[in-house]
C-alpha positions in Angstrom: 18.9 -18.1 54.0 20.5 -21.5 54.8 18.1 -22.0 57.7 15.1 -21.3 55.5 16.3 -23.6 52.8 16.8 -26.4 55.3 13.3 -25.9 56.5 11.9 -26.2 53.0 14.0 -29.3 52.6 12.4 -30.8 55.7 9.0 -30.2 54.3 9.9 -31.5 50.8 11.3 -34.8 51.9 8.1 -35.6 53.7 6.1 -35.4 50.4 5.0 -38.5 48.5 6.6 -38.8 45.1 3.3 -38.0 43.4 2.8 -34.9 45.5 6.4 -33.7 44.9 5.8 -34.1 41.1 2.6 -32.1 41.3 4.2 -29.3 43.2 7.2 -29.2 40.8 4.8 -29.2 37.8 2.8 -26.4 39.3 6.0 -24.3 40.0 7.0 -24.8 36.4 3.7 -23.8 35.0 3.6 -20.7 37.2 7.0 -19.7 35.8 5.8 -20.3 32.3 2.4 -18.6 32.5 2.9 -15.9 35.2 6.5 -15.1 36.0 7.8 -15.6 32.4 11.4 -14.9 33.3 13.6 -15.5 30.2 10.7 -17.2 28.5 11.4 -15.2 25.4 15.1 -16.3 25.5 14.0 -19.9 25.8 11.7 -19.6 22.9 14.3 -17.8 20.7 17.1 -20.2 21.5 15.0 -23.3 21.1 13.4 -22.0 17.9 16.8 -21.4 16.3 18.5 -24.6 17.6 15.7 -27.0 16.7 14.7 -25.2 13.5 11.1 -24.5 14.6 9.1 -21.4 13.6 7.8 -19.1 16.4 4.2 -20.2 15.5 5.0 -23.9 15.5 2.8 -25.8 18.1 5.8 -28.1 18.8 7.8 -25.1 19.9 5.1 -24.0 22.4 4.8 -27.5 23.7 8.6 -27.8 24.2 8.9 -24.5 25.9 6.1 -25.3 28.3 7.6 -28.7 29.0 11.0 -27.0 29.6 9.5 -24.7 32.3 7.9 -27.7 33.9 11.3 -29.3 33.9 12.7 -26.3 35.9 10.0 -26.6 38.5 10.7 -30.3 38.9 14.4 -29.5 39.3 13.7 -27.2 42.2 11.7 -29.8 44.1 14.2 -32.5 43.3 17.1 -30.5 44.7 15.4 -30.4 48.1 14.7 -34.2 47.9 18.1 -35.3 46.6 19.1 -36.8 50.0 16.4 -39.3 49.6 18.6 -41.1 47.1 20.6 -42.5 50.0 17.6 -43.5 52.1 15.9 -45.9 49.7 17.2 -48.5 47.2 18.9 -46.5 44.5 17.4 -48.7 41.8 13.9 -47.4 42.8 14.8 -43.9 41.6 17.6 -44.3 39.0 18.3 -46.7 36.2 21.9 -47.1 35.0 22.9 -48.0 31.5 26.5 -48.7 30.4 28.2 -48.8 33.9 30.9 -51.0 32.4 32.1 -48.1 30.3 33.0 -46.0 33.3 34.4 -49.0 35.1 36.7 -49.8 32.2 37.9 -46.2 31.9 38.8 -46.0 35.5 40.5 -49.4 35.4 43.2 -47.8 33.2 44.7 -46.1 36.2 44.6 -42.6 34.9 41.2 -41.5 36.3 38.5 -40.4 33.9 36.9 -37.2 32.7 33.2 -37.4 32.7 31.7 -35.3 29.9 28.2 -34.2 30.8 25.6 -31.4 30.4 22.8 -29.7 32.3 20.4 -32.2 30.8 17.8 -33.8 33.0 18.7 -33.6 36.6 22.5 -33.4 36.5 22.9 -33.3 40.3 20.8 -36.5 40.7 23.1 -38.3 38.2 26.3 -37.2 39.9 25.0 -38.1 43.3 23.8 -41.5 42.0 27.2 -42.3 40.6 28.8 -41.5 43.9 26.3 -43.6 45.8 26.9 -46.4 43.2 30.5 -46.5 44.4 32.2 -44.4 41.7 34.8 -42.0 43.1 33.3 -38.8 41.7 34.5 -35.2 41.8 32.5 -32.3 40.3 34.0 -29.1 39.0 31.3 -26.6 39.9 30.7 -22.9 39.1 30.2 -20.9 42.3 26.8 -19.3 42.8 26.5 -15.5 43.4 24.1 -16.1 46.4 26.4 -17.4 49.1 23.6 -18.9 51.2 22.1 -20.8 48.3 25.6 -22.0 47.3 26.3 -23.3 50.9 23.0 -25.2 51.0 23.5 -26.6 47.4 27.0 -27.8 48.3 25.7 -29.5 51.4 23.0 -31.4 49.5 25.3 -32.5 46.8 28.1 -33.5 49.2 25.7 -35.6 51.4 25.9 -38.4 48.8 29.7 -38.6 48.9 30.4 -36.2 46.0 33.7 -34.3 46.1 33.2 -30.8 44.8 35.7 -28.2 43.7 34.9 -24.7 42.4 36.2 -24.0 38.9 38.4 -21.1 39.9 42.0 -22.3 40.6 41.1 -25.9 40.8 43.5 -27.4 38.2 45.8 -28.8 40.9 42.9 -30.6 42.6 41.7 -32.0 39.3 45.2 -33.3 38.4 45.5 -34.9 41.8 42.0 -36.5 41.5 42.9 -38.0 38.1 46.2 -39.3 39.6 44.2 -40.9 42.4 41.9 -42.7 39.9 38.8 -40.5 40.3 36.1 -39.6 37.8 36.2 -35.8 37.4 32.9 -34.4 36.0 32.8 -31.5 33.5 29.6 -30.0 32.2 30.6 -28.5 28.9 27.3 -27.0 27.7 27.6 -23.4 29.1 29.1 -20.2 27.8 32.8 -20.0 28.7 34.2 -16.6 29.4 37.8 -17.7 30.0 40.0 -20.5 28.6 37.5 -20.7 25.8 37.5 -22.1 22.3 34.8 -21.4 19.7 33.1 -24.5 18.3 29.8 -25.2 16.5 26.8 -26.0 18.7 23.4 -26.4 17.1 24.7 -24.8 14.0 26.0 -21.6 15.7 29.4 -20.6 17.2 29.5 -21.1 20.9 32.3 -20.3 23.4 33.2 -23.5 25.1 35.7 -24.6 27.8 38.8 -26.2 26.4 39.8 -27.8 29.7 38.6 -31.4 29.1 40.6 -31.7 25.9 43.6 -30.0 27.4 43.5 -32.3 30.4 43.1 -35.4 28.3 46.1 -34.5 26.2 48.2 -33.8 29.2 47.2 -36.8 31.4 45.8 -39.5 29.0 42.7 -39.7 31.1 39.8 -41.0 28.9 36.7 -38.9 28.3 33.4 -40.8 29.1 30.1 -39.1 28.1 27.4 -39.5 30.8 23.9 -38.0 30.4 20.7 -38.3 32.3 17.0 -37.7 31.6 13.8 -37.9 33.6 11.1 -40.5 32.8 7.4 -39.6 32.9 7.1 -41.5 36.3 9.7 -39.2 37.9 12.6 -41.7 37.9 15.9 -40.9 36.2 17.9 -42.7 33.5 21.7 -42.4 33.5 23.3 -43.3 30.2 27.1 -43.9 30.3 28.6 -44.1 26.8 31.9 -45.6 25.7 35.0 -43.5 26.2 35.8 -41.2 23.3 39.2 -41.8 21.6 41.4 -38.7 21.7 42.6 -37.6 18.3 45.9 -35.9 17.7 46.3 -33.4 14.9 49.1 -31.4 13.3 49.5 -28.9 16.2 48.3 -28.5 19.7 45.7 -25.8 18.9 44.1 -27.9 16.2 44.1 -31.0 18.5 42.3 -29.1 21.3 39.9 -27.4 18.9 39.0 -30.7 17.1 38.4 -32.7 20.2 36.4 -29.9 21.9 34.2 -29.9 18.8 33.7 -33.6 19.1 32.7 -33.4 22.7 30.3 -30.6 21.9 28.7 -32.7 19.1 28.1 -35.5 21.6 26.4 -33.2 24.0 24.2 -31.7 21.2 23.1 -35.2 20.2 22.1 -36.0 23.8 20.1 -32.8 24.0 18.3 -33.5 20.8 17.0 -36.7 22.3 15.4 -34.8 25.2 15.3 -31.1 24.3 12.7 -30.2 26.8 15.1 -31.2 29.6 18.0 -29.0 28.8 18.8 -25.6 30.3 17.6 -23.3 27.5 17.2 -20.5 30.0 21.0 -20.1 30.0 22.5 -17.6 27.5 24.6 -20.2 25.6 25.3 -18.1 22.5 27.1 -14.8 22.9 29.8 -12.9 21.1 30.9 -13.2 17.5 28.5 -14.8 15.1 31.0 -15.9 12.5 34.0 -18.0 13.5 35.9 -20.8 11.9 34.8 -24.2 13.3 36.7 -27.4 12.9 35.3 -30.2 10.7 34.7 -33.6 12.4 33.8 -35.5 9.3 
């Protein structure tokens, strides 16, 4: 498996940017029109979250664009090493770098709040190539060969990667060493979860960023990316979010996790066609108490 993936990578990196975009687009359209895996799920989740009826032309356009996004992601994964072979500015535009620099200057590291929006791997690799000390907390893949290849490609840019099982000691050490630890907080959490509102529906969410911030004082810095029409990527680094204490620990963790989730939702709403709607984000109870952030 790894040998085959490396062969595909060798072929992909030889493509021109225009040809790579055409292939990625074709893959996405093939998935949308022919394979149709989880297309119904994407339509249902996008319809409910964005308040679009099943017959709305905008829904059809967004779902189609979302599958094209997946095709482009596949091609970009095989070409991610090219980021280090050409001037970074030719592929990535940064906005708000000073916010992450200021957060790290505090000496407690930083927790980067992100989501599977745009090409998350490109943004993480670009931050590392920019000189930021970045560590990703990553969920392991079921396919071992695919995981090994994926880790190789991401690590090539200088990223430090830790799997999310039993990694708390590594995370605390990374923060103590002044690193930026990246958490993607937009997927269903099956453990250490907290229920918050996401696009108007209860969603199980990882409480770790809020817990770690309360414990270490590390600031939370939102970082999101999206792809331009020309294939380049924009990385938006927002100001650090102030941590708010409440009456008890549970309320504090719940409140801040809700705030982090609201920031992610706002970023997705700006570029809904580039989020991972194919993921089953909403599971479990449909009625839960959610904290107010007003």
